[in-house]
C-alpha positions as CSV (number, residue, x, y, z in Angstrom):
1,M,-1.0,-3.0,13.1
2,L,0.6,0.6,14.1
3,V,-1.4,3.4,14.5
4,L,0.0,6.7,13.9
5,T,-1.8,10.1,14.0
6,R,-0.3,13.0,10.9
7,K,-1.6,16.0,9.6
8,S,-1.8,17.3,6.2
9,N,2.0,17.8,4.9
10,Q,3.6,14.9,7.4
11,S,5.1,11.8,5.9
12,I,5.7,8.3,7.8
13,M,9.0,6.6,6.4
14,I,8.1,2.3,5.5
15,G,12.4,1.1,5.9
16,D,14.8,2.9,4.0
17,E,13.1,3.9,1.1
18,I,9.4,3.7,0.9
19,E,7.7,6.9,2.3
20,I,3.9,7.9,3.2
21,S,2.6,11.1,2.6
22,V,-0.6,12.9,3.9
23,L,-1.5,15.5,1.2
24,S,-4.5,16.4,2.4
25,I,-7.4,15.9,4.8
26,M,-11.3,17.0,3.1
27,G,-14.0,15.6,5.8
28,E,-13.8,12.2,6.0
29,K,-11.1,12.0,2.8
30,V,-7.2,11.8,3.4
31,R,-5.2,11.8,0.0
32,I,-2.1,10.1,0.4
33,G,1.2,9.8,-1.8
34,I,3.3,7.1,-1.8
35,Q,6.8,7.0,-3.0
36,A,8.5,3.4,-3.4
37,P,11.3,1.8,-5.7
38,R,9.9,1.1,-9.0
39,E,10.2,-2.8,-8.2
40,I,7.7,-2.6,-5.2
41,P,4.0,-2.9,-6.5
42,V,1.4,-0.5,-4.9
43,F,-2.3,-1.5,-5.2
44,R,-5.3,-0.4,-3.6
45,K,-6.2,-2.9,-1.3
46,E,-9.0,-3.8,-3.5
47,V,-7.6,-4.1,-6.6
48,Y,-4.6,-6.1,-5.2
49,L,-7.5,-8.6,-3.7
50,E,-9.9,-8.5,-7.2
51,I,-5.7,-9.4,-9.1
52,Q,-5.4,-12.2,-6.6
53,A,-9.3,-13.6,-7.0
54,E,-8.5,-13.4,-11.3
55,R,-5.2,-15.3,-10.6
56,G,-7.3,-18.1,-8.3
57,Q,-5.3,-17.1,-5.4
58,V,-6.1,-17.5,-1.8
59,T,-6.0,-14.2,0.0
60,A,-6.1,-15.0,3.7
61,G,-3.2,-16.9,5.6
62,G,-0.7,-16.2,2.4
63,D,2.9,-14.8,2.4
64,V,1.8,-11.6,1.1
65,E,5.5,-10.5,0.3
66,A,5.6,-13.1,-2.2
67,E,2.1,-12.7,-3.8
68,L,3.4,-9.1,-4.3
69,R,6.7,-10.2,-6.4
70,K,4.7,-12.3,-8.1
71,L,1.8,-9.3,-9.3
72,S,5.1,-7.3,-10.7
73,T,6.0,-10.1,-12.7
């Protein structure tokens, strides 16, 4: 895991197309914004795991990228 420190109004890039921005910090809550191409699904982890559970998919040790592609279809 890569751990980065960012302040409000700062961003990180994932590849050339995904930008994660820190919008605000309020106490222990951090608001982030994610800009990604439409073909890349973005979910909160708990939602992603719930979708997988509904589909009967195993969440541990699988190919996450392949699973995300399935979710977007």
